C-alpha positions in Angstrom: 22.8 24.3 1.9 21.7 23.6 -1.7 18.4 22.2 -2.7 18.0 18.4 -2.7 17.2 16.9 -6.1 14.0 14.9 -6.7 14.4 11.6 -8.4 12.2 12.3 -11.5 11.5 8.7 -12.2 10.0 8.4 -8.7 8.0 11.6 -9.0 6.4 10.3 -12.2 5.4 7.0 -10.5 4.3 8.1 -7.0 2.3 10.9 -5.5 1.9 11.8 -1.9 -1.5 12.3 -0.4 -2.4 15.0 2.2 -2.0 12.5 5.1 1.5 11.4 3.9 0.5 8.2 2.3 2.1 7.3 -1.1 -0.2 6.5 -4.0 0.8 4.6 -7.2 -0.8 3.2 -10.3 -1.1 -0.5 -10.2 0.7 -2.6 -12.8 -0.7 -5.1 -15.2 -3.3 -3.1 -17.2 -1.2 -2.3 -20.4 -1.5 -5.5 -22.5 -2.6 -9.1 -22.6 -5.9 -8.1 -21.2 -8.1 -10.8 -22.8 -7.0 -13.5 -20.3 -7.6 -11.2 -17.3 -11.1 -11.2 -15.7 -13.3 -8.1 -15.6 -13.1 -8.0 -11.8 -9.3 -8.1 -11.9 -9.1 -5.3 -14.6 -11.5 -3.2 -12.6 -9.5 -3.5 -9.4 -6.3 -2.7 -11.3 -7.8 0.7 -12.4 -7.8 1.9 -8.8 -4.7 3.5 -7.4 -2.8 1.6 -4.7 -1.3 2.7 -1.4 2.2 1.7 -0.4 2.9 0.0 2.9 4.7 1.9 5.6 8.0 0.1 5.1 8.0 1.1 1.4 7.0 4.7 2.2 10.3 5.2 4.0 12.2 4.2 0.9 10.2 6.4 -1.4 10.4 9.5 0.8 14.1 9.6 0.4 13.6 9.8 -3.4 10.9 12.5 -3.1 12.4 15.0 -0.5 9.9 17.8 -1.2 6.8 15.5 -1.7 
C-alpha cells in the first residue's frame, strides 16, 4: 500500500492540535484595516478552531496530520 499524499494547500492553512482539533488563521487581517475596529483586529489575530463538521472534511486532506 503506497503512502497517501497530503494536500499541501491544506497543510499550509491548517494544523492539528494534540487533542485532534483543527487550528487555522482567521481571515480579514491583510488589508483595509483602517475601517476595522481595534477590538475586531485583536480578535482576528487569535487562531480559530474548526467545528466538528468541518474537521471531518479537512482530515481527509491531511491523512497524517
